[in-house]
C-alpha positions in Angstrom: -3.4 -4.5 -18.8 -4.6 -2.4 -15.9 -3.1 -1.3 -12.5 -4.4 -1.0 -9.0 -2.1 1.1 -7.0 0.7 0.2 -9.4 -0.1 -3.6 -9.3 -0.6 -5.1 -12.7 -3.8 -7.1 -13.4 -5.5 -8.2 -16.5 -8.9 -6.5 -16.4 -11.4 -8.4 -18.6 -14.3 -6.1 -17.9 -14.9 -2.8 -16.1 -18.5 -1.9 -15.1 -18.8 1.6 -13.8 -22.2 2.5 -12.1 -23.6 6.0 -11.6 -26.7 6.2 -9.4 -29.0 8.8 -7.7 -31.7 8.5 -5.1 -34.9 10.3 -6.1 -37.5 11.1 -3.4 -41.1 10.7 -4.6 -44.2 12.3 -3.0 -47.7 10.9 -3.8 -50.4 13.2 -5.3 -54.1 12.7 -5.6 -54.1 12.4 -9.4 -51.4 11.5 -11.9 -47.8 10.6 -11.4 -45.9 11.0 -8.1 -43.9 14.2 -7.8 -40.1 13.8 -7.5 -38.9 16.7 -5.3 -35.3 15.8 -4.5 -32.4 14.0 -6.2 -29.2 13.1 -4.3 -26.2 11.5 -6.0 -25.0 8.2 -4.6 -21.3 7.2 -4.6 -20.0 6.0 -8.0 -18.9 2.4 -8.1 -16.7 0.3 -10.4 -16.8 -3.5 -10.7 -13.7 -5.0 -12.3 -13.2 -8.7 -13.3 -10.2 -10.3 -14.9 -7.2 -12.4 -14.2 -4.1 -12.3 -12.0 -1.4 -14.6 -13.4 2.3 -15.2 -12.8 4.6 -16.5 -10.2 3.7 -13.6 -7.8 -0.1 -14.1 -8.2 -0.6 -15.0 -4.5 1.5 -12.0 -3.4 -0.7 -9.7 -5.5 -3.8 -11.2 -4.0 -2.3 -10.6 -0.5 -1.5 -7.0 -1.4 -5.1 -6.3 -2.6 -6.5 -7.9 0.5 -4.2 -5.7 2.6 -5.3 -2.5 0.7 -8.9 -3.5 1.3 -8.4 -4.5 5.0 -6.5 -1.2 5.9 -9.1 1.0 4.1 -6.4 2.5 1.8 -7.5 4.6 -1.1 -7.0 2.5 -4.3 -6.4 4.0 -7.8 -7.5 1.8 -10.7 -6.1 2.7 -14.1 -7.5 0.7 -17.0 -10.1 1.8 -19.6 -11.6 3.8 -16.8 -9.7 5.9 -14.2 -11.2 5.4 -10.7 -10.2 6.3 -7.2 -11.9 4.8 -4.1 -12.0 2.0 -1.6 -12.0 -1.7 -2.5 -15.2 -2.9 -0.8 -15.2 -6.5 -2.1 -12.6 -8.9 -3.6 -13.3 -12.4 -4.7 -11.0 -14.9 -6.3 -11.8 -18.1 -8.2 -9.2 -20.8 -8.4 -10.1 -23.4 -11.0 -8.5 -25.6 -13.7 -8.7 -22.9 -16.5 -5.9 -20.7 -15.0 -2.8 -22.8 -14.2 -0.5 -20.1 -12.9 -3.0 -17.7 -11.2 -6.7 -17.1 -10.7 -9.6 -15.1 -11.9 -10.8 -12.2 -9.7 -13.6 -9.7 -9.3 -13.5 -6.6 -7.1 -15.7 -3.6 -6.4 -14.4 -0.1 -5.8 -16.6 2.6 -4.2 -16.0 6.4 -4.4 -15.6 8.0 -1.0 -15.5 11.5 0.4 -13.1 12.1 3.3 -14.2 14.6 5.9 -11.7 17.0 7.3 -11.5 18.1 10.9 -12.2 21.8 11.7 -9.3 22.1 14.1 -9.5 25.2 16.3 -5.8 26.2 15.6 -6.5 26.8 11.9 -9.5 29.1 12.5 -9.2 32.9 12.2 -8.4 34.7 15.6 -11.9 36.1 16.3 -13.5 32.7 15.7 -10.8 30.8 17.6 -11.4 33.0 20.6 -15.1 32.2 20.5 -14.5 28.5 20.0 -11.7 28.2 22.7 -12.6 26.1 25.7 -13.8 27.7 28.9 -10.8 27.9 31.3 -12.7 28.9 34.4 -16.3 28.0 34.9 -16.6 29.8 38.2 -17.3 28.4 41.6 -19.3 25.2 41.8 -21.5 24.0 44.6 -20.3 20.7 46.1 -22.7 17.8 46.6 -23.9 17.6 50.1 -23.2 14.5 52.0 -25.8 13.0 54.4 -26.0 14.8 57.7 -24.6 18.1 56.3 -27.9 19.7 55.2 -27.6 22.7 57.5 -24.3 24.1 56.1 -24.4 27.6 54.9 -24.2 28.2 51.1 -22.1 31.3 50.1 -23.9 34.1 48.2 -22.7 34.7 44.7 -21.2 38.1 44.1 -21.6 39.6 40.6 -19.4 42.4 39.1 -20.8 45.9 39.4 -22.7 47.0 36.3 -24.1 43.6 35.4 -27.8 43.2 35.5 -27.6 40.7 38.4 -25.5 42.8 40.7 -27.1 44.1 43.9 -27.4 47.9 43.8 
């Protein structure tokens, strides 16, 4: 017996997959050079049976977990946490009070927001939004080309100030 988020299923086989992407560069002679390896998300394929009077409710719960994008924890011969990315069920004459199923779980990494309120004070001050962006020139409407534009006044001591 195995569980998916506390839901009991009969897992007949569990197939974990661990993969990497390797970047190859061609050379003039010999074998290509592999200069970079990046790990891909681990996956777990599970197949088995769901039987009992509540088999259809279990299928609906698994579909809901997958549809909502909830994190699923599988506990069987392997322990795996990730998203259910596919679920298929087979209803045939061999299983009278349930069905066979296969599903795939994929490892995910959840990004966290760097919210300004949690930053240290000096960085928060630098990252805070600009409250006043100064005086802005308005768009001129047709026929008002001759209006005078005000001269900008800079604080004394700045490199742009008139001396």
